[in-house]
C-alpha positions, -999 to +999 in steps of 0.1 A: -001+517+274+007+483+259+009+452+281+007+415+276-029+410+287-050+392+262-068+414+238-106+412+239-118+406+203-156+404+207-162+438+191-172+422+158-206+415+174-215+452+170-200+482+153-207+517+167-244+510+171-254+546+180-292+542+184-290+509+202-264+522+226-285+553+234-316+532+241-296+511+265-282+542+282-317+557+285-331+526+302-301+524+326-303+561+336-340+555+344-333+527+368-296+529+377-295+491+376-278+470+349-297+438+356-330+457+353-317+474+322-310+440+306-344+426+315-362+457+301-342+458+269-347+421+262-383+417+272-394+447+251-370+440+222-358+476+223-329+467+201-354+455+175-335+423+167-351+395+147-343+368+173-339+367+210-304+352+207-294+382+185-309+406+211-289+390+239-257+390+220-259+426+209-270+437+243-242+419+260-216+435+237-230+470+240-236+469+277-200+458+283-189+491+267-215+513+283-208+500+318-173+516+315-189+550+312-197+572+342-232+585+347-220+620+336-208+604+303-240+583+299-261+615+303-241+633+277-245+602+254-282+605+257-285+643+256-255+653+235-254+661+198-247+635+172-209+641+171-206+640+209-225+607+209-202+592+183-171+603+201-184+590+235-191+556+219-156+556+204-142+565+239-161+535+254-149+512+227-113+522+233-117+517+270-131+482+264-107+471+237-071+478+241-063+467+206-084+494+192-071+520+217-036+512+208-043+514+171-060+548+176-030+562+196-001+545+179-012+547+143-040+571+137-030+599+160+007+596+150-002+597+113-023+628+120+004+646+140+029+639+112+003+652+087+000+619+069-037+617+066-043+586+045-051+555+065-049+523+046-051+486+053-013+483+052-011+506+082-034+483+101-017+451+089+017+464+100+003+473+134-015+440+138+016+420+129+036+439+155+010+431+181+008+395+171+045+390+179+036+396+216+000+383+217-007+346+210-044+353+207-037+374+176-012+350+161-036+320+164-068+334+148-077+325+113-072+349+083-109+353+079-113+363+116-084+387+113-099+403+082-133+407+100-116+425+129-100+449+105-132+455+086-152+462+117-125+486+131-124+505+098-162+507+098-162+520+133-137+547+123-160+559+094-191+557+116-174+578+143-161+604+117-125+598+126-120+588+090-138+598+059-155+573+035-123+571+015-102+565+047-087+599+052-081+609+088-103+637+099-093+661+127-115+656+158-132+686+172-144+679+207-169+701+225-159+716+259-185+695+277-171+663+261-136+673+270-148+677+306-167+645+306-137+624+297-111+644+316-107+618+343-093+593+318-067+617+304-043+616+287-054+584+269-089+597+265-077+626+244-050+606+225-075+583+210-087+612+188-067+627+159-061+661+173-035+685+186-028+684+224-036+722+225-072+714+215-077+699+250-063+727+271-087+745+295 
């Protein structure tokens, strides 16, 4: 799972962004063309940003995540219930950002399986420092940037429902249709959620 490719760290431009992501997915499913989707979203300010530059930045960030989803997954994102939508966006985020995927699998899931449900910043700091030993891009960022990365990740976890407001790990309960939608990316697609392997059988 871990390699020495540079980590992408642009996720601070947007957190989970549920409503904005759904709007983009709806436009794309209507035209099946990402260039046309970009034009429609920006010209009509569908993300309701105050400035054009903010619209472009947010769109670019969210589109890079959504483009990693299949049409089946995008359709479930649009039509699914709130928890399915949150989990699908978390799935897209983990596909896009290997740093977050590795934190989800190596720290959050392992703590859950060992029945240690409290996730604190020390857990993240230890993880980050281990990765920084092998990734210069982490070792070279400023303390303020490193802190922002951490804060955005923790906010995403709370928004997704993987952790509670007081940073307790919450068992993920995936619907059968969500399990089927992400099956092609197994086992990593299942391991990013705090849950038992048996929950994904069948």
